[in-house]
PABA-68259 format. One record per atom (N, C-alpha, C): x, y, z; residue number from 1; residue in three letters; atom name. Coordinates in steps of 0.2 Angstrom, whole numbers, plus 5000, padded with zeros to 4 digits. Example, Ala and Ser with C-alpha at 12.3 -4.5 7.8 and 13.67 -1.06 7.14 Angstrom:
BEGIN
REC     c1     c2     c3   pos   code   site
REC   5066   4972   5039     1    ala      N
REC   5062   4978   5039     1    ala     CA
REC   5066   4984   5039     1    ala      C
REC   5064   4989   5035     2    ser      N
REC   5068   4995   5036     2    ser     CA
REC   5064   5000   5039     2    ser      C
END
This chain:
BEGIN
REC     c1     c2     c3   pos   code   site
REC   5013   4957   5070     1    met      N
REC   5016   4962   5075     1    met     CA
REC   5015   4969   5075     1    met      C
REC   5013   4974   5082     2    ser      N
REC   5013   4978   5081     2    ser     CA
REC   5022   4983   5083     2    ser      C
REC   5016   4991   5078     3    ala      N
REC   5023   4995   5078     3    ala     CA
REC   5029   4995   5082     3    ala      C
REC   5030   5000   5079     4    thr      N
REC   5039   5001   5085     4    thr     CA
REC   5039   5010   5087     4    thr      C
REC   5040   5010   5089     5    leu      N
REC   5041   5017   5088     5    leu     CA
REC   5049   5022   5088     5    leu      C
REC   5049   5021   5082     6    lys      N
REC   5061   5025   5084     6    lys     CA
REC   5060   5033   5083     6    lys      C
REC   5066   5034   5086     7    his      N
REC   5065   5040   5092     7    his     CA
REC   5074   5041   5089     7    his      C
REC   5074   5049   5085     8    ile      N
REC   5082   5046   5083     8    ile     CA
REC   5082   5054   5082     8    ile      C
REC   5088   5054   5086     9    val      N
REC   5091   5064   5090     9    val     CA
REC   5097   5067   5086     9    val      C
REC   5098   5071   5083    10    leu      N
REC   5108   5071   5082    10    leu     CA
REC   5106   5079   5087    10    leu      C
REC   5112   5080   5089    11    trp      N
REC   5116   5085   5090    11    trp     CA
REC   5118   5090   5084    11    trp      C
REC   5121   5095   5086    12    lys      N
REC   5128   5098   5083    12    lys     CA
REC   5132   5102   5090    12    lys      C
REC   5135   5101   5090    13    leu      N
REC   5143   5103   5099    13    leu     CA
REC   5143   5109   5097    13    leu      C
REC   5140   5114   5101    14    lys      N
REC   5148   5122   5104    14    lys     CA
REC   5153   5118   5104    14    lys      C
REC   5158   5124   5099    15    glu      N
REC   5167   5123   5099    15    glu     CA
REC   5167   5122   5106    15    glu      C
REC   5166   5126   5111    16    gln      N
REC   5167   5126   5119    16    gln     CA
REC   5161   5127   5122    16    gln      C
REC   5159   5124   5127    17    ala      N
REC   5154   5122   5131    17    ala     CA
REC   5157   5121   5139    17    ala      C
REC   5152   5125   5145    18    glu      N
REC   5156   5120   5148    18    glu     CA
REC   5161   5118   5150    18    glu      C
REC   5168   5123   5147    19    gly      N
REC   5175   5122   5151    19    gly     CA
REC   5179   5114   5147    19    gly      C
REC   5174   5114   5144    20    ala      N
REC   5176   5110   5137    20    ala     CA
REC   5173   5110   5129    20    ala      C
REC   5181   5105   5126    21    asp      N
REC   5180   5107   5118    21    asp     CA
REC   5173   5102   5117    21    asp      C
REC   5172   5103   5110    22    lys      N
REC   5165   5097   5105    22    lys     CA
REC   5171   5090   5109    22    lys      C
REC   5175   5088   5105    23    ala      N
REC   5176   5081   5109    23    ala     CA
REC   5175   5079   5112    23    ala      C
REC   5176   5081   5118    24    thr      N
REC   5176   5081   5128    24    thr     CA
REC   5170   5078   5129    24    thr      C
REC   5165   5084   5124    25    asn      N
REC   5158   5089   5125    25    asn     CA
REC   5156   5081   5122    25    asn      C
REC   5157   5077   5117    26    ala      N
REC   5155   5070   5114    26    ala     CA
REC   5153   5066   5115    26    ala      C
REC   5161   5065   5119    27    arg      N
REC   5159   5058   5124    27    arg     CA
REC   5155   5058   5131    27    arg      C
REC   5156   5064   5134    28    lys      N
REC   5153   5066   5139    28    lys     CA
REC   5144   5066   5140    28    lys      C
REC   5143   5067   5131    29    leu      N
REC   5135   5068   5128    29    leu     CA
REC   5135   5058   5127    29    leu      C
REC   5139   5057   5125    30    lys      N
REC   5137   5050   5124    30    lys     CA
REC   5138   5044   5129    30    lys      C
REC   5139   5045   5133    31    ala      N
REC   5142   5042   5141    31    ala     CA
REC   5133   5044   5147    31    ala      C
REC   5132   5052   5144    32    leu      N
REC   5125   5052   5146    32    leu     CA
REC   5122   5047   5145    32    leu      C
REC   5121   5050   5139    33    leu      N
REC   5117   5044   5136    33    leu     CA
REC   5115   5036   5138    33    leu      C
REC   5125   5035   5135    34    asp      N
REC   5124   5027   5136    34    asp     CA
REC   5120   5026   5146    34    asp      C
REC   5118   5030   5149    35    ser      N
REC   5116   5028   5155    35    ser     CA
REC   5110   5029   5154    35    ser      C
REC   5108   5030   5151    36    cys      N
REC   5098   5028   5150    36    cys     CA
REC   5094   5024   5147    36    cys      C
REC   5102   5020   5145    37    ala      N
REC   5099   5014   5138    37    ala     CA
REC   5095   5008   5142    37    ala      C
REC   5094   5008   5149    38    glu      N
REC   5088   5006   5153    38    glu     CA
REC   5083   5007   5157    38    glu      C
REC   5082   5012   5157    39    ile      N
REC   5081   5018   5162    39    ile     CA
REC   5072   5013   5162    39    ile      C
REC   5068   5013   5158    40    val      N
REC   5062   5010   5159    40    val     CA
REC   5063   5006   5153    40    val      C
REC   5058   5001   5155    41    pro      N
REC   5055   4996   5151    41    pro     CA
REC   5051   4997   5145    41    pro      C
REC   5051   4993   5141    42    gly      N
REC   5049   4996   5134    42    gly     CA
REC   5055   4998   5129    42    gly      C
REC   5060   4998   5133    43    ile      N
REC   5069   5002   5127    43    ile     CA
REC   5069   4996   5122    43    ile      C
REC   5067   4995   5116    44    leu      N
REC   5070   4990   5111    44    leu     CA
REC   5078   4990   5111    44    leu      C
REC   5079   4998   5109    45    lys      N
REC   5086   4999   5104    45    lys     CA
REC   5088   5004   5107    45    lys      C
REC   5095   5005   5110    46    phe      N
REC   5095   5014   5112    46    phe     CA
REC   5104   5014   5109    46    phe      C
REC   5106   5019   5104    47    glu      N
REC   5115   5017   5105    47    glu     CA
REC   5115   5024   5103    47    glu      C
REC   5122   5025   5107    48    ala      N
REC   5122   5030   5107    48    ala     CA
REC   5128   5035   5103    48    ala      C
REC   5130   5038   5100    49    val      N
REC   5136   5036   5093    49    val     CA
REC   5140   5042   5094    49    val      C
REC   5145   5046   5089    50    ile      N
REC   5150   5049   5089    50    ile     CA
REC   5151   5050   5082    50    ile      C
REC   5150   5056   5078    51    ala      N
REC   5154   5056   5074    51    ala     CA
REC   5162   5054   5073    51    ala      C
REC   5163   5051   5068    52    gln      N
REC   5171   5048   5065    52    gln     CA
REC   5172   5052   5062    52    gln      C
REC   5179   5053   5063    53    pro      N
REC   5184   5059   5057    53    pro     CA
REC   5181   5052   5050    53    pro      C
REC   5184   5058   5046    54    gly      N
REC   5185   5053   5039    54    gly     CA
REC   5176   5052   5037    54    gly      C
REC   5170   5051   5040    55    leu      N
REC   5165   5049   5038    55    leu     CA
REC   5158   5056   5038    55    leu      C
REC   5157   5056   5033    56    glu      N
REC   5155   5060   5033    56    glu     CA
REC   5146   5063   5037    56    glu      C
REC   5148   5066   5040    57    ala      N
REC   5145   5068   5046    57    ala     CA
REC   5143   5077   5047    57    ala      C
REC   5136   5080   5048    58    thr      N
REC   5135   5085   5049    58    thr     CA
REC   5133   5087   5057    58    thr      C
REC   5131   5083   5061    59    tyr      N
REC   5128   5082   5069    59    tyr     CA
REC   5137   5077   5070    59    tyr      C
REC   5136   5082   5076    60    asp      N
REC   5140   5077   5081    60    asp     CA
REC   5140   5071   5084    60    asp      C
REC   5134   5074   5087    61    val      N
REC   5131   5066   5093    61    val     CA
REC   5124   5063   5091    61    val      C
REC   5123   5054   5090    62    leu      N
REC   5115   5055   5086    62    leu     CA
REC   5114   5049   5092    62    leu      C
REC   5108   5048   5096    63    leu      N
REC   5103   5044   5095    63    leu     CA
REC   5099   5039   5094    63    leu      C
REC   5100   5034   5091    64    asn      N
REC   5094   5030   5086    64    asn     CA
REC   5091   5025   5094    64    asn      C
REC   5085   5027   5096    65    ser      N
REC   5080   5023   5098    65    ser     CA
REC   5072   5021   5096    65    ser      C
REC   5075   5013   5098    66    glu      N
REC   5067   5012   5096    66    glu     CA
REC   5063   5009   5104    66    glu      C
REC   5055   5012   5101    67    phe      N
REC   5053   5008   5109    67    phe     CA
REC   5047   5005   5109    67    phe      C
REC   5042   5001   5111    68    val      N
REC   5039   4998   5110    68    val     CA
REC   5033   5002   5108    68    val      C
REC   5030   5007   5110    69    ser      N
REC   5027   5011   5110    69    ser     CA
REC   5026   5019   5113    69    ser      C
REC   5024   5024   5110    70    val      N
REC   5023   5030   5113    70    val     CA
REC   5026   5030   5121    70    val      C
REC   5021   5028   5124    71    glu      N
REC   5019   5029   5129    71    glu     CA
REC   5028   5027   5136    71    glu      C
REC   5028   5021   5130    72    ala      N
REC   5036   5019   5136    72    ala     CA
REC   5041   5026   5131    72    ala      C
REC   5040   5030   5125    73    leu      N
REC   5045   5036   5123    73    leu     CA
REC   5044   5042   5128    73    leu      C
REC   5037   5043   5130    74    asp      N
REC   5033   5046   5136    74    asp     CA
REC   5038   5043   5143    74    asp      C
REC   5041   5038   5141    75    ala      N
REC   5039   5035   5153    75    ala     CA
REC   5048   5038   5151    75    ala      C
REC   5051   5039   5144    76    tyr      N
REC   5058   5038   5144    76    tyr     CA
REC   5057   5047   5145    76    tyr      C
REC   5054   5050   5141    77    gln      N
REC   5057   5057   5140    77    gln     CA
REC   5054   5061   5149    77    gln      C
REC   5052   5059   5154    78    val      N
REC   5051   5059   5160    78    val     CA
REC   5055   5058   5166    78    val      C
REC   5058   5054   5164    79    his      N
REC   5059   5048   5169    79    his     CA
REC   5068   5053   5172    79    his      C
REC   5067   5052   5179    80    pro      N
REC   5071   5057   5181    80    pro     CA
REC   5079   5059   5180    80    pro      C
REC   5082   5050   5178    81    thr      N
REC   5091   5048   5178    81    thr     CA
REC   5091   5054   5166    81    thr      C
REC   5085   5054   5162    82    his      N
REC   5087   5054   5157    82    his     CA
REC   5081   5062   5161    82    his      C
REC   5083   5065   5162    83    val      N
REC   5079   5070   5163    83    val     CA
REC   5086   5077   5167    83    val      C
REC   5087   5074   5173    84    ala      N
REC   5093   5076   5174    84    ala     CA
REC   5100   5076   5169    84    ala      C
REC   5100   5075   5165    85    ile      N
REC   5105   5077   5161    85    ile     CA
REC   5102   5082   5153    85    ile      C
REC   5098   5084   5154    86    lys      N
REC   5096   5088   5148    86    lys     CA
REC   5101   5094   5151    86    lys      C
REC   5102   5099   5157    87    pro      N
REC   5105   5104   5157    87    pro     CA
REC   5112   5104   5155    87    pro      C
REC   5117   5096   5154    88    phe      N
REC   5119   5097   5150    88    phe     CA
REC   5119   5098   5142    88    phe      C
REC   5116   5097   5144    89    val      N
REC   5111   5093   5134    89    val     CA
REC   5113   5101   5129    89    val      C
REC   5109   5106   5134    90    ala      N
REC   5107   5113   5135    90    ala     CA
REC   5113   5116   5133    90    ala      C
REC   5115   5117   5138    91    ala      N
REC   5125   5121   5138    91    ala     CA
REC   5128   5117   5135    91    ala      C
REC   5129   5115   5129    92    val      N
REC   5134   5112   5126    92    val     CA
REC   5131   5111   5118    92    val      C
REC   5124   5109   5117    93    arg      N
REC   5123   5109   5113    93    arg     CA
REC   5122   5118   5107    93    arg      C
REC   5125   5118   5101    94    glu      N
REC   5123   5123   5094    94    glu     CA
REC   5115   5122   5090    94    glu      C
REC   5112   5117   5089    95    ala      N
REC   5107   5115   5088    95    ala     CA
REC   5104   5106   5090    95    ala      C
REC   5103   5104   5086    96    arg      N
REC   5094   5097   5089    96    arg     CA
REC   5090   5097   5083    96    arg      C
REC   5089   5091   5079    97    gln      N
REC   5085   5090   5076    97    gln     CA
REC   5084   5083   5081    97    gln      C
REC   5077   5077   5080    98    cys      N
REC   5073   5076   5081    98    cys     CA
REC   5067   5072   5076    98    cys      C
REC   5070   5064   5076    99    met      N
REC   5060   5063   5072    99    met     CA
REC   5060   5058   5074    99    met      C
REC   5052   5055   5076   100    asp      N
REC   5050   5050   5078   100    asp     CA
REC   5046   5047   5076   100    asp      C
REC   5045   5041   5075   101    tyr      N
REC   5040   5039   5066   101    tyr     CA
REC   5040   5029   5069   101    tyr      C
REC   5034   5027   5067   102    leu      N
REC   5030   5021   5068   102    leu     CA
REC   5036   5017   5063   102    leu      C
REC   5037   5011   5064   103    ser      N
REC   5040   5007   5059   103    ser     CA
REC   5032   4999   5060   103    ser      C
END
């Protein structure tokens, strides 16, 4: 069995951006990410979540995804649907962390 590529991304959002508060932008970011869940072949898992009050979190939104290969992730990265959400993400994020690894 071949390894899968895990792609984990976390975003810390600004308190205010794009005319909205952090909670509103977190919900919008999750919805935009959800719209990318099946845009290319080779996505095995695609879960966008918002930090939940009362549970420990240092970031606001997380993407936990798995791809069949580096090529599948590369296809996702350049897909027009994914590229189209990048300006919003850039406008609302304070910080971003990412880790890709084979499992």
